[in-house]
N, C-alpha and C positions, 0 to 999 in steps of 0.2 A: 482541679476543673478535668473532666475526663475528655477525651475528643471523640466528638462523634463520627461515623462515616457515612458520609454521603452518596448515594448512586450519581453517576453521571447517566442524562438521557441527553442522546442528539436531538437537536432539534431538525425540523425540516427536511432539505436533503442534506447534510451535511455527513460525513465519515467520519470517524476515530480509526485513525490507520497506524500499524507498529511496521516502520519498514524492516523489510527482511534483507539480512547483513549479504554483501555478495562475496562469492568466493575471490582469493585474495589475485589470484591473476588468472586470465582469461588466454584464450587461444583463438589467433585467426581461423578464418575457412582452409591458408594454405598451410597452417601448423607453426606460425609463427606465434611465441610467447608474449603476451602483453603485460607487462607487471602492473601491478595494482598504481604505483604511483603514477601512471598517466592519465593524464585528464583527457577525456573525449570531449565533443560538442555535448550541447545539451542532452543528457540520457533518459530514457523512462526507464524507472525503476518498479520493482514488484515489492509489494505490501499487504501485510494479513489485517483485514477490517476487523476491529474490535468493537464497534459498536457503529451503528446505522439508524439515522432518523427515520422518523413514520413514514416521511414522504418519499424515502429513496424505494426506488421500483424494483431495479435490476440488480441492486447490491443487497449480500445479508451480513450479519456479521458471520466470520469463518471463512468468507471469500478471500481470495489473493485478487491482488487488482494490479494493473499496469496503470501507472502516472507518472507524469513531471514532477519530482520534489518540487522546484520553483514554483509552483500554481497552488502550496500548502502553508498550512501556519504552522509554526510548529509551537508544542506545548509539551511540558515535563510534568508529569504526574507519578507520585512516590519515586521518585529519582530517575524514571523512565522517559524517555524522548517518544512522543507521540507527532503524528501529524493531523489537521483536520482539513477537511479538503471536500466541495462540491461533488456529488455524484455525475455530475458535467464533463470535471474535469476526470473524469476516471477512462481511460483509453480503451481497454480490455478488462474481462472478468474469468477468473480459472475457476471453478467449481467442480463437484463430484459430478451434477447434473449434466446428461450429454441432450440439452434440448436443440440447438443449434448447429454446433459444431461446426469447426474450420479443418478438421482432419491435425492439428496438431495438439499436441500434449508437453506438460510439463514433467 
């Protein structure tokens, strides 16, 4: 029996996001090195949108989004970890377009 490939289409305002790996250690504004093993309070993380539902208005595939990973559901596809979240759970979007701009760039 051959395995058929199925296309995944996100519904409504749902997003399929791949969490971007963080660099190992960080530096504080004072120059102190903070090792990767230190757990901070709830941290927002950046991820790349791999799929967006038809009702997602401000986010598209390929955008980088800032979100709380505790607000997402985890799913594994082809042995890779993805997160499913709603568009309203996204705190910021980083993309090439300069429509609104805060003056901050990644």
